[in-house]
Each structure stands twice: as structure tokens, then as C-alpha cells.
N, C-alpha and C positions, 0 to 999 in steps of 0.2 A: 595868633599864638602858635600856629602850626610851624611857622618859619623859625621860631625860637627852638622848637624841638628838633627840627632838621639841622640847625646849627650845632646843637649839643651833640646829636648823633654823629655829625661830621667830625667834630672835635674828638669825640671818643674813638672813632675809627682811625684818626690820625695818630692818636696816642697808642692804640693797639698795634698799628703798623710799626711805630718807632720801637715799642717794646719787643715785638717779634724780631725785628732786625737786630736790636741790641742783645737779645737773648742768644741769637745765633752767633753774633760776632764775639761775644764775651764767653761763650761756651756754657751759659747757664743751663741750657737745655740741649741735649744731644739729639739732633734730628737725623733720621735715617736717610731722608731724601731732601737735600738742600733746595732743589728746584721747587718742591712743594711749598717750602717756607717763602721762597721768592714770589711764587704765584699768590700765596695767601696774603702776603704783605702788599703786593701790587693790587690785589682785589680790594683790600681795605682802602687804599689810596684812591682808586678809581670811583668807588662808591662815595667816598667822602667828597671828592671833587664834583660828582654829579649832584649831590645834595646841595652843595654851595651854589652851583650853577642854577639849580632849580629856584633857589631863593633869590638869586640875582635877577633872574628873568621874570619873577613874579611882579605883578602890578599892585600898587597901593600899599606897599609896606613902608614903614618909617625909614627915613634916610640913615639913621643911626644903625639900624639892622642891616641895611643894604651895604653900608661901608664895612661893617663887621664881617659880612659874608665875603665881600671882595678881598678883605685883608686875609681871611682864613683860606680862601681859594689861592691867593698868591703864595702864602706860606706853604700850603700843601703842594703847589706846583714846584716851588723851589726845593722842598724836601724830596719830592719824587725825582727831580733832576739829580740832586746830589746823591741820593741813595741808589737809584736804578740806572741812570745813564752812566755814572762814573763806575759802577760795578761791572759794566760790560767791557770797560777798557782794561 
């Protein structure tokens, strides 16, 4: 059951990153330092990915949970590319 908890935490971190980026872009919260928000959101994503990779590399977990972690890792990676890589251009 530990992997279920890691998947839930990973999903929550992904949502927190999305809310952080959305609050900055929509002006819901006025941040003094936008680089701090960028770093915070990126940190959420990196921790989320690391939890998913930990579940994927674990042995003996059900195939359904393995596929769910792979799917969540892929969604997180695509989100990270769209938000962070395209922000640099």
C-alpha cells in the first residue's frame, strides 16, 4: 500500500504545481519574486516525478498500479515540458 500513498502524493504535488503556475499567470497572487515561484513549482514537479519513478522501479507491485504510475509520470513529464521548457523561449 505504500505505492498507493506515493502515487497520491505525486498527484497532489502535480496539482500544487499547476495551481502555483496558474495563480502566477492569472494574477491571483502577486509574488514579489517570480523566480521563487518558478523554483517552487519546478521542485513540486521533480519530487512528483521521483515518487513515480520509485514506484515504477519497485518490484512486486500489481500491474495496474505500475501502469498508473507510468501514466502519471508521462503526464508529469509532458506538463513539465510545456510549462518550463516553453517558458524559457
